[in-house]
FIVEXDREN-696943 format. One record per residue: residue in one letter; x, y, z of N, C-alpha, C in turn. Coordinates in steps of 0.2 Angstrom, whole numbers, padded with zeros to 4 digits, always signed. Last residue first. Layout:
<rs>
aXYZXYZXYZ ...
</rs>
This chain:
<rs>
s-0100+0076-0025-0106+0075-0029-0112+0073-0025 f-0088+0076-0017-0092+0082-0017-0098+0082-0021 l-0082+0063-0018-0083+0066-0012-0088+0072-0012 g-0082+0060-0032-0085+0056-0027-0086+0059-0021 a-0075+0071-0037-0082+0070-0040-0085+0065-0035 i-0062+0069-0031-0066+0075-0030-0073+0074-0032 g-0059+0056-0036-0059+0058-0029-0063+0064-0027 s-0059+0059-0050-0063+0054-0047-0064+0055-0040 y-0049+0069-0051-0056+0070-0053-0060+0065-0050 l-0037+0063-0045-0040+0069-0042-0047+0070-0044 g-0036+0051-0053-0036+0051-0046-0039+0057-0043 l-0035+0057-0066-0040+0052-0065-0041+0052-0057 v-0023+0064-0064-0029+0068-0066-0035+0063-0064 v-0013+0054-0061-0015+0060-0057-0021+0063-0058 t-0014+0047-0073-0015+0044-0066-0017+0049-0061 a-0010+0056-0083-0016+0053-0083-0019+0050-0076 l+0003+0058-0078-0002+0064-0078-0009+0061-0078 m+0009+0046-0080+0009+0049-0073+0003+0054-0073 v+0008+0044-0094+0005+0039-0089+0004+0042-0082 i+0015+0055-0098+0008+0055-0100+0005+0050-0095 g+0028+0052-0093+0025+0058-0091+0017+0058-0092 v+0031+0040-0100+0030+0040-0093+0026+0046-0090 a+0032+0046-0113+0027+0041-0112+0026+0040-0104 w+0042+0055-0112+0035+0058-0114+0030+0052-0112 a+0052+0047-0108+0050+0052-0104+0043+0055-0105 k+0053+0039-0120+0052+0036-0114+0049+0041-0109 a+0058+0049-0129+0051+0046-0130+0049+0042-0124 g+0069+0058-0118+0066+0056-0125+0059+0053-0125 s+0073+0050-0102+0073+0056-0107+0070+0053-0114 l+0079+0047-0087+0073+0047-0091+0072+0052-0096 r+0096+0041-0086+0091+0046-0086+0085+0045-0090 y+0105+0031-0088+0099+0029-0083+0094+0035-0083 p+0117+0032-0094+0111+0031-0098+0105+0029-0094 e+0116+0049-0088+0115+0044-0094+0119+0038-0092 p+0111+0053-0072+0116+0053-0077+0114+0048-0082 l+0094+0060-0067+0099+0055-0067+0105+0055-0073 k+0084+0069-0068+0091+0072-0066+0096+0066-0066 r+0073+0063-0071+0076+0067-0077+0083+0070-0075 a+0070+0058-0059+0072+0053-0064+0075+0057-0070 l+0065+0069-0053+0072+0066-0051+0074+0061-0056 l+0053+0071-0060+0058+0076-0060+0065+0074-0058 f+0046+0060-0056+0047+0061-0063+0053+0066-0064 l+0045+0062-0042+0048+0056-0045+0050+0057-0052 f+0038+0074-0041+0045+0074-0039+0049+0067-0042 g+0026+0069-0046+0029+0075-0049+0037+0075-0047 l+0022+0059-0038+0024+0058-0044+0027+0063-0048 v+0020+0068-0026+0024+0062-0026+0026+0060-0033 i+0011+0078-0030+0017+0079-0027+0022+0074-0028 p+0000+0070-0035+0003+0076-0039+0010+0077-0036 l-0004+0061-0025+0000+0059-0030+0003+0065-0034 l-0013+0064-0015-0006+0066-0014-0002+0065-0020 m-0025+0059-0019-0025+0066-0019-0017+0069-0018 a-0022+0045-0017-0023+0048-0024-0023+0055-0024 n-0022+0046-0002-0016+0044-0006-0016+0046-0013 m-0036+0048+0000-0031+0053+0002-0024+0052-0002 v-0041+0036-0004-0043+0042-0008-0038+0048-0007 q-0036+0028+0006-0033+0027-0001-0035+0033-0005 v-0042+0034+0017-0035+0034+0017-0033+0033+0010 g-0056+0030+0014-0054+0037+0015-0046+0038+0014 v-0055+0016+0015-0056+0019+0009-0054+0026+0009 s-0052+0015+0029-0047+0012+0024-0049+0016+0017 l-0062+0022+0036-0055+0024+0037-0051+0022+0031 t-0073+0013+0032-0073+0020+0030-0066+0023+0031 v-0068+0001+0039-0070+0002+0031-0070+0009+0029 v-0066+0005+0052-0061+0002+0048-0062+0003+0041 n-0071+0018+0062-0074+0013+0057-0068+0011+0052 a-0063+0020+0078-0063+0022+0070-0066+0016+0067 g-0057+0024+0093-0063+0022+0090-0063+0025+0082 s-0046+0025+0101-0051+0030+0102-0057+0029+0098 l-0037+0016+0096-0041+0014+0102-0046+0019+0104 v-0031+0023+0086-0035+0018+0084-0040+0016+0090 i-0022+0031+0094-0028+0034+0090-0033+0029+0088 a-0014+0022+0100-0018+0026+0104-0024+0029+0100 a-0007+0017+0088-0012+0012+0092-0016+0016+0097 g+0000+0028+0085-0005+0026+0080-0010+0021+0084 a+0009+0030+0096+0004+0035+0094-0002+0032+0090 v+0016+0018+0094+0012+0019+0100+0007+0024+0099 l+0022+0020+0082+0018+0014+0083+0013+0015+0089 i+0030+0032+0084+0025+0032+0079+0020+0026+0080 v+0038+0027+0094+0033+0032+0096+0028+0033+0091 a+0046+0018+0087+0042+0016+0093+0037+0021+0094 y+0053+0027+0078+0049+0021+0076+0044+0019+0081 v+0059+0036+0086+0054+0038+0082+0050+0032+0080 t+0068+0026+0092+0064+0030+0096+0058+0033+0092 y+0076+0022+0081+0072+0017+0085+0067+0021+0089 f+0082+0035+0078+0078+0031+0073+0073+0026+0077 w+0089+0039+0090+0083+0043+0087+0079+0039+0082 p+0099+0029+0091+0094+0029+0096+0087+0033+0094 a+0109+0021+0084+0104+0025+0081+0098+0026+0085 e+0118+0014+0092+0121+0018+0087+0115+0023+0083 t+0110+0008+0101+0115+0012+0104+0118+0017+0098 v+0102-0001+0092+0099+0005+0096+0104+0010+0099 d+0113-0003+0077+0109-0005+0083+0106+0001+0087 n+0112-0001+0060+0114+0002+0066+0109-0001+0072 r+0104-0007+0050+0111-0010+0051+0114-0007+0058 l+0093+0000+0048+0093-0006+0053+0099-0009+0054 e+0096+0018+0048+0097+0011+0045+0096+0006+0050 h+0099+0032+0052+0092+0029+0050+0092+0022+0047 r+0105+0045+0061+0106+0038+0058+0100+0035+0057 y+0099+0062+0057+0101+0056+0062+0102+0050+0058 g+0094+0072+0049+0102+0070+0049+0103+0065+0054 i+0082+0077+0044+0085+0080+0050+0093+0078+0050 l+0080+0069+0032+0079+0076+0032+0083+0080+0038 e+0083+0056+0035+0086+0059+0029+0086+0066+0029 g+0075+0054+0046+0082+0054+0047+0086+0057+0041 l+0062+0054+0040+0064+0060+0045+0072+0060+0046 t+0064+0042+0033+0064+0049+0029+0065+0055+0034 r+0064+0033+0044+0070+0034+0039+0070+0040+0036 a+0051+0034+0049+0057+0035+0054+0064+0036+0049 a+0043+0031+0038+0043+0038+0042+0049+0039+0046 t+0048+0018+0035+0048+0023+0030+0048+0030+0034 l+0044+0011+0047+0051+0012+0045+0052+0017+0040 t+0030+0012+0045+0034+0015+0051+0041+0016+0050 v+0028+0006+0033+0026+0013+0034+0030+0016+0040 v+0033-0008+0036+0036-0003+0031+0034+0004+0032 i+0025-0013+0047+0033-0012+0047+0035-0007+0042 a+0013-0011+0041+0014-0008+0047+0022-0007+0048 a+0014-0020+0030+0013-0013+0029+0015-0009+0035 v+0015-0033+0037+0020-0031+0033+0020-0023+0032 m+0002-0032+0044+0009-0032+0048+0015-0030+0043 a-0007-0032+0034-0007-0026+0039+0000-0026+0042 a-0005-0044+0027-0005-0038+0024-0004-0032+0028 g-0007-0053+0038-0001-0053+0034+0000-0047+0031 a-0020-0050+0042-0015-0049+0046-0008-0049+0043 v-0027-0054+0030-0027-0047+0032-0021-0045+0037 g-0024-0068+0030-0023-0063+0024-0022-0056+0026 l-0029-0072+0042-0021-0073+0041-0020-0068+0035 g-0042-0069+0041-0038-0066+0047-0031-0067+0045 f-0046-0077+0030-0047-0070+0030-0042-0066+0035 c-0043-0090+0035-0040-0087+0029-0040-0080+0029 l-0052-0090+0047-0045-0091+0047-0041-0088+0041 r-0065-0088+0041-0062-0083+0046-0054-0084+0047 g-0065-0100+0034-0066-0093+0031-0063-0088+0035 v-0064-0110+0043-0059-0109+0038-0059-0102+0035 f-0076-0107+0051-0070-0107+0054-0064-0106+0049 t-0087-0106+0041-0086-0101+0046-0078-0101+0048 g-0084-0108+0023-0086-0110+0030-0084-0106+0035 l-0080-0103+0011-0076-0108+0014-0078-0111+0021 v-0089-0094+0007-0086-0098+0002-0083-0104+0005 a-0093-0087+0018-0099-0089+0013-0096-0094+0008 t-0082-0083+0023-0085-0088+0027-0091-0091+0022 m-0078-0073+0015-0074-0079+0015-0078-0085+0018 a-0088-0063+0016-0086-0066+0009-0082-0072+0010 g-0087-0061+0030-0093-0064+0027-0091-0067+0020 a-0077-0052+0031-0075-0059+0032-0081-0063+0030 i-0085-0040+0029-0080-0042+0024-0078-0050+0025 e-0091-0040+0041-0095-0041+0035-0091-0043+0029 q-0081-0038+0050-0085-0044+0050-0089-0045+0044 v-0077-0025+0047-0072-0031+0045-0076-0038+0045 t-0091-0015+0041-0086-0018+0046-0082-0024+0043 d-0098-0011+0030-0097-0006+0036-0092-0009+0041 l-0100-0011+0013-0098-0014+0019-0096-0009+0024 s-0114-0007+0003-0108-0005+0006-0107-0009+0012 r-0121-0011-0013-0121-0011-0006-0115-0009-0003 a-0131-0009-0028-0125-0008-0025-0126-0008-0017 p-0140-0024-0034-0139-0017-0031-0133-0016-0027 g-0132-0038-0036-0136-0033-0040-0135-0026-0038 s-0126-0044-0025-0132-0048-0028-0136-0043-0033 w-0111-0048-0018-0114-0044-0023-0120-0047-0026 l-0105-0058-0010-0109-0052-0007-0113-0048-0011 a-0097-0068-0016-0101-0069-0010-0106-0064-0008 a-0092-0062-0028-0095-0068-0028-0100-0070-0022 a-0086-0050-0022-0092-0050-0027-0096-0056-0028 a-0076-0056-0014-0081-0052-0011-0087-0051-0016 a-0068-0062-0024-0071-0066-0018-0077-0062-0015 v-0065-0052-0032-0069-0057-0035-0072-0061-0029 l-0057-0044-0023-0063-0041-0026-0067-0047-0029 v-0047-0053-0020-0051-0050-0015-0057-0048-0018 a-0041-0054-0033-0044-0060-0030-0049-0058-0024 a-0036-0041-0036-0042-0044-0040-0045-0050-0037 m-0026-0041-0026-0032-0036-0026-0038-0039-0030 i-0018-0051-0031-0021-0051-0024-0027-0047-0024 l-0015-0046-0043-0018-0052-0043-0022-0053-0036 q-0007-0035-0039-0014-0034-0042-0018-0040-0043 t+0004-0041-0034+0000-0036-0030-0007-0036-0033 v+0009-0049-0045+0006-0052-0039+0002-0047-0035 v+0013-0038-0053+0008-0043-0055+0005-0046-0049 s+0023-0032-0045+0017-0028-0048+0011-0032-0050 g+0032-0042-0043+0028-0039-0038+0022-0035-0040 v+0037-0043-0056+0033-0049-0053+0029-0046-0047 a+0043-0030-0058+0038-0033-0062+0034-0038-0059 t+0053-0031-0048+0047-0026-0047+0042-0028-0052 d+0061-0041-0052+0057-0042-0046+0052-0037-0045 i+0065-0035-0064+0061-0041-0064+0057-0042-0058 r+0073-0025-0058+0067-0023-0062+0062-0029-0063 a+0082-0032-0051+0078-0028-0047+0072-0026-0051 a+0089-0037-0062+0086-0041-0057+0081-0038-0053 r+0095-0025-0067+0090-0029-0071+0086-0034-0067 l+0103-0020-0056+0097-0016-0059+0092-0021-0063 d+0114-0025-0051+0108-0028-0049+0102-0025-0052 a+0124-0018-0056+0124-0024-0058+0117-0028-0056 l+0123-0006-0048+0120-0006-0055+0120-0013-0058 t+0118-0014-0032+0122-0010-0036+0119-0010-0043 l+0111-0014-0016+0110-0016-0023+0115-0011-0027 g+0110-0014-0002+0117-0014-0005+0117-0016-0012 k+0099-0013+0006+0101-0020+0003+0107-0020+0000 e+0098+0000+0007+0100-0003+0013+0102-0011+0011 i+0094+0003-0006+0100+0006-0004+0103+0002+0002 v+0082-0002-0007+0087-0005-0012+0094-0002-0010 a+0075+0005+0003+0076-0002+0004+0082-0005-0001 s+0074+0018-0001+0078+0017+0004+0080+0009+0005 q+0064+0015-0012+0071+0019-0013+0076+0017-0008 q+0054+0010-0005+0057+0006-0010+0064+0009-0011 y+0049+0021+0003+0052+0015+0006+0056+0011+0001 f+0045+0031-0006+0050+0032-0001+0054+0026+0001 v+0035+0023-0012+0040+0026-0016+0046+0028-0012 m+0026+0020-0002+0030+0014-0005+0036+0017-0009 w+0020+0032+0001+0025+0029+0006+0029+0023+0003 p+0010+0033-0009+0016+0038-0008+0022+0035-0004 m+0005+0020-0019+0005+0023-0012+0011+0027-0012 i-0005+0014-0030+0001+0019-0030+0001+0023-0024 v-0015+0007-0023-0010+0003-0027-0004+0008-0028 a-0024+0015-0017-0023+0008-0014-0017+0005-0017 g-0026+0025-0026-0022+0026-0020-0020+0020-0016 i-0034+0018-0035-0028+0021-0037-0023+0022-0031 n-0045+0015-0027-0041+0009-0029-0034+0012-0032 a-0050+0028-0024-0048+0024-0019-0043+0018-0021 s-0054+0031-0037-0049+0035-0034-0046+0031-0028 v-0065+0022-0038-0059+0022-0043-0053+0026-0040 l-0073+0025-0028-0069+0019-0027-0064+0018-0033 l-0078+0037-0033-0074+0037-0027-0070+0031-0026 l-0085+0032-0044-0079+0036-0045-0075+0037-0039 y-0096+0026-0038-0091+0022-0042-0084+0026-0043 k-0102+0037-0032-0099+0032-0028-0094+0027-0031 p-0105+0045-0044-0100+0047-0039-0098+0042-0035 d-0107+0038-0060-0109+0037-0053-0104+0040-0048 a-0102+0039-0073-0106+0045-0070-0108+0044-0063 i-0098+0026-0076-0093+0031-0075-0096+0038-0072 p-0100+0011-0074-0105+0017-0072-0101+0023-0071 i-0096+0000-0086-0093+0005-0081-0098+0011-0080 r-0095-0015-0090-0101-0011-0089-0098-0006-0083 v-0085-0024-0091-0085-0018-0096-0091-0014-0095 s-0087-0033-0081-0080-0029-0082-0080-0024-0086 d-0099-0039-0083-0099-0033-0078-0092-0029-0079 r-0096-0049-0093-0101-0044-0094-0100-0038-0090 a-0086-0057-0086-0085-0054-0093-0089-0048-0094 v-0093-0061-0075-0087-0057-0074-0085-0053-0081 e-0103-0068-0081-0105-0062-0077-0099-0058-0076 g-0096-0079-0087-0100-0074-0091-0101-0068-0087 l-0090-0084-0075-0086-0081-0080-0089-0077-0085 s-0095-0084-0059-0098-0085-0066-0093-0081-0071 p-0083-0090-0047-0087-0084-0050-0089-0086-0057 h-0079-0099-0037-0082-0101-0043-0086-0096-0046 a-0072-0099-0025-0078-0095-0025-0082-0097-0032 v-0059-0104-0027-0064-0108-0024-0071-0105-0024 v-0053-0092-0032-0054-0098-0036-0059-0103-0033 a-0053-0084-0020-0056-0082-0027-0058-0088-0031 v-0045-0092-0012-0052-0090-0010-0056-0088-0016 a-0033-0091-0018-0036-0097-0017-0044-0097-0016 i-0030-0077-0016-0031-0080-0023-0034-0087-0023 f-0030-0076-0002-0035-0073-0006-0036-0076-0013 a-0018-0082+0001-0024-0085+0003-0030-0083-0001 l-0008-0073+0000-0009-0077-0006-0015-0081-0005 e-0006-0067+0012-0010-0064+0008-0012-0068+0002 f+0004-0075+0018-0003-0076+0020-0008-0073+0015 a+0016-0068+0015+0014-0074+0011+0007-0076+0012 g+0018-0059+0025+0015-0057+0019+0012-0062+0015 i+0026-0067+0034+0020-0064+0036+0016-0063+0030 a+0038-0068+0025+0034-0074+0028+0027-0072+0030 l+0041-0055+0023+0039-0059+0017+0035-0065+0020 a+0045-0051+0036+0039-0047+0033+0037-0052+0027 i+0056-0059+0038+0050-0060+0043+0044-0057+0039 r+0065-0054+0028+0062-0061+0028+0056-0062+0033 e+0066-0041+0033+0063-0043+0026+0061-0050+0026 v+0073-0043+0045+0066-0040+0045+0063-0041+0038 s+0084-0049+0040+0080-0053+0044+0073-0050+0045 k+0090-0038+0032+0088-0045+0029+0083-0049+0033 y+0092-0028+0042+0087-0027+0036+0085-0034+0033 s+0092-0036+0058+0095-0033+0053+0090-0032+0047 g+0083-0036+0074+0084-0038+0067+0088-0034+0062 t+0078-0030+0085+0082-0036+0086+0085-0039+0079 v+0070-0019+0082+0076-0018+0087+0081-0024+0086 a+0060-0024+0074+0065-0019+0071+0071-0019+0076 i+0054-0034+0082+0056-0036+0075+0062-0031+0073 a+0050-0026+0093+0055-0031+0094+0058-0033+0087 v+0040-0018+0087+0046-0015+0090+0052-0020+0090 l+0031-0028+0083+0034-0024+0078+0040-0020+0081 g+0027-0033+0096+0030-0037+0091+0034-0033+0086 a+0021-0021+0102+0027-0025+0105+0031-0029+0100 v+0011-0019+0093+0016-0014+0094+0022-0017+0097 v+0004-0032+0095+0006-0029+0088+0012-0024+0089 l+0000-0031+0108+0004-0037+0106+0007-0035+0099 a-0008-0020+0109-0002-0020+0113+0003-0026+0110 l-0018-0023+0100-0013-0018+0098-0007-0018+0102 t-0024-0034+0107-0022-0035+0100-0017-0030+0099 l-0028-0027+0119-0023-0033+0119-0020-0034+0112 a-0037-0018+0114-0031-0015+0118-0026-0021+0118 n-0047-0026+0108-0043-0021+0104-0037-0019+0108 p-0049-0043+0114-0050-0036+0115-0045-0031+0111 i-0054-0056+0103-0048-0053+0107-0049-0046+0108 g-0063-0063+0096-0064-0062+0103-0059-0059+0107 f-0060-0064+0082-0058-0070+0086-0059-0069+0094 l-0063-0052+0078-0066-0058+0075-0065-0064+0079 t-0055-0044+0085-0062-0044+0087-0065-0050+0084 g-0043-0046+0077-0043-0048+0084-0050-0049+0086 i-0047-0039+0066-0046-0046+0065-0046-0049+0072 g-0048-0026+0071-0054-0029+0068-0053-0037+0068 a-0034-0024+0073-0039-0024+0079-0045-0027+0077 l-0030-0024+0060-0027-0029+0065-0032-0030+0071 g-0036-0012+0055-0037-0019+0052-0035-0025+0057 s-0030-0003+0063-0037-0004+0064-0039-0011+0061 l-0017-0004+0059-0018-0006+0066-0026-0007+0067 e-0018+0000+0045-0016-0007+0047-0018-0009+0054 t-0024+0013+0047-0028+0008+0043-0025+0001+0045 l-0014+0020+0053-0020+0019+0056-0024+0014+0053 l-0004+0019+0043-0003+0015+0049-0010+0014+0053 a-0010+0027+0033-0008+0020+0032-0008+0016+0038 g-0009+0039+0039-0016+0036+0037-0015+0029+0036 l+0004+0041+0041+0000+0041+0047-0007+0037+0045 c+0009+0041+0028+0011+0035+0033+0006+0035+0039 a+0003+0052+0023+0002+0046+0020+0003+0040+0025 l+0010+0061+0031+0003+0061+0031+0000+0054+0028 l+0023+0059+0028+0021+0058+0035+0013+0057+0035 l+0023+0063+0014+0024+0056+0016+0022+0055+0023 t+0021+0077+0016+0016+0073+0012+0017+0065+0014 a+0032+0080+0023+0025+0081+0026+0020+0077+0022 v+0042+0077+0013+0041+0073+0019+0035+0074+0023 s+0039+0087+0004+0038+0080+0002+0038+0076+0008 l+0041+0099+0011+0035+0098+0009+0034+0090+0007 a+0055+0097+0014+0051+0097+0019+0043+0096+0017 a+0060+0098+0000+0060+0092+0004+0056+0091+0010 w+0057+0111-0002+0053+0107-0006+0054+0100-0002 g+0066+0117+0008+0059+0118+0008+0055+0113+0005 r+0079+0112+0005+0076+0110+0011+0068+0111+0011 g+0081+0109-0013+0082+0113-0007+0078+0110-0001 y+0082+0102-0025+0077+0107-0025+0077+0111-0018 h+0093+0092-0024+0091+0096-0030+0087+0102-0030 r+0094+0089-0010+0100+0090-0014+0098+0094-0020 k+0080+0086-0007+0084+0091-0004+0090+0093-0007 i+0078+0075-0015+0074+0081-0016+0077+0087-0013 l+0087+0066-0010+0088+0068-0017+0084+0075-0018 a+0082+0064+0003+0088+0067+0002+0090+0069-0005 a+0070+0058+0000+0070+0064+0003+0076+0068+0002 h+0075+0046-0006+0070+0050-0010+0070+0057-0007 g+0092+0042-0003+0085+0041-0002+0081+0046-0005 e+0105+0037-0014+0102+0041-0009+0095+0040-0009 g+0111+0030-0025+0113+0028-0018+0110+0033-0012 t+0109+0032-0038+0111+0038-0034+0114+0036-0027 v+0105+0020-0043+0110+0024-0047+0113+0029-0042 i+0096+0014-0034+0102+0010-0036+0107+0015-0039 g+0086+0024-0033+0090+0022-0027+0096+0018-0029 l+0081+0026-0046+0084+0031-0042+0088+0029-0036 r+0077+0013-0049+0082+0016-0053+0085+0021-0049 v+0066+0012-0040+0072+0007-0039+0078+0010-0043 t+0058+0022-0045+0060+0022-0038+0066+0018-0037 l+0055+0017-0058+0059+0023-0057+0062+0024-0050 e+0048+0005-0054+0054+0005-0057+0058+0011-0057 q+0036+0011-0048+0041+0007-0043+0048+0006-0047 v+0030+0017-0059+0032+0021-0053+0037+0017-0049 v+0029+0006-0068+0032+0012-0070+0035+0016-0064 y+0021-0003-0060+0028-0005-0062+0032+0001-0064 l+0009+0004-0059+0012+0002-0053+0020+0001-0055 i+0005+0004-0073+0007+0010-0069+0011+0009-0063 p+0004-0010-0076+0009-0006-0079+0011+0001-0075 i-0008-0012-0066-0002-0016-0066+0004-0012-0069 l-0020-0005-0069-0015-0002-0064-0008-0006-0064 v-0027-0014-0076-0025-0008-0080-0019-0005-0075 f-0031-0023-0067-0026-0025-0072-0023-0019-0075 q-0041-0016-0060-0035-0019-0056-0029-0020-0061 f-0050-0014-0070-0046-0008-0068-0040-0010-0064 l-0057-0025-0071-0053-0024-0076-0048-0018-0074 l-0065-0024-0059-0060-0029-0059-0055-0028-0065 l-0075-0016-0056-0069-0013-0055-0063-0018-0056 k-0086-0024-0058-0086-0018-0063-0079-0014-0062 y-0091-0035-0052-0084-0035-0056-0083-0029-0060 g-0099-0027-0039-0098-0033-0042-0091-0033-0045 w-0099-0015-0031-0100-0014-0038-0099-0021-0042 q-0099-0018-0018-0103-0013-0020-0104-0013-0027 a-0090-0029-0016-0097-0030-0013-0101-0024-0016 g-0079-0025-0023-0082-0031-0026-0089-0031-0023 s-0075-0013-0016-0076-0013-0023-0081-0019-0026 q-0073-0019-0003-0078-0014-0004-0080-0014-0012 a-0062-0027-0007-0068-0030-0005-0074-0025-0005 a-0053-0016-0010-0054-0021-0015-0061-0025-0013 t-0052-0010+0003-0054-0006-0003-0057-0011-0009 v-0047-0020+0011-0053-0018+0012-0056-0014+0006 v-0034-0021+0004-0039-0027+0005-0046-0025+0006 s-0029-0009+0007-0030-0011+0000-0035-0017+0000 g-0028-0009+0021-0032-0004+0017-0034-0006+0010 a-0018-0019+0022-0025-0020+0025-0030-0015+0022 d-0009-0018+0007-0010-0018+0014-0017-0019+0016 t+0001-0022-0005-0006-0024-0004-0007-0024+0004 d+0014-0018-0004+0009-0013-0008+0002-0016-0007 a+0020-0028+0002+0018-0022+0006+0013-0018+0003 l+0025-0035-0008+0019-0038-0005+0016-0032+0000 m+0037-0032-0013+0031-0027-0015+0025-0030-0012 
</rs>
């Protein structure tokens, strides 16, 4: 679940800390149980049914609803991919590498990883790259934030401020990502998990939820400690966000830690979102869509995977503000949650006993999901149009 902390999430957390200090820190921990509930249901669906998310929607609700769900997914994947590639281009710029060269190397590397590796090898590579995200936790500790200031600011919530509300929505979308639902369900199937693995998968999901939010909180704390001085301010470039790290660790080490952290987050998420889009289209259309198949066995899968990456890189090269794009994509994710969480809840209600979501648990999960959707929509709309 390290992929759930992507480049857009890192940028959103940094923007939250720079603009509002520690006022969104408590919210990061509120999101932990919500993230777990969503991903646990996803894992349960994959293990119990052995079918992907889009395939389940098509079976229970027809091709039209499945197409709507896939359209939602593709929109979220495109936004996420642009964020990841923009973030990687920004990191390249930090070290004097032209955007075109950075993106060419990234696209070539990601295609090579998919074409030459099985699911397990791709997962191992992704985890190794994603481990660099843990550097943010070390940076937050070294920043030595004032615990008194953290405690005071965490409960001072400017709920009426539209700019604050916009970042509330962005943080929801940065954590509850539509594409992670589709990917996680496909991943547990491709890993060959069975009902005997359900308990271990739940533990893994719980640990991943906590680690994900610890990283988000660490980025926020590091940015707040280095960049927030009272009045709200907005970050505009990757270089400004890197300033949070250089202020704490020095120029070279700070840039290196920030670069590795964002690159790890972006590379893992770029692999995941591109695989998710290619797999889900395969579920809907019917072509082979698993990494266990080589290029000759699943030509459409690998072609779609490569085309998505190349198209994303081309769009990024046309020019985009990384910070604005990242926050905007996370807000869009929050706006898409009614469709994503709605289908997730309904599909969980279709599972056979004893795995079906029912009774008091169904009510509790339904209330949590509804509250998340309402808060995401309200804060996003209020932030955008106030």
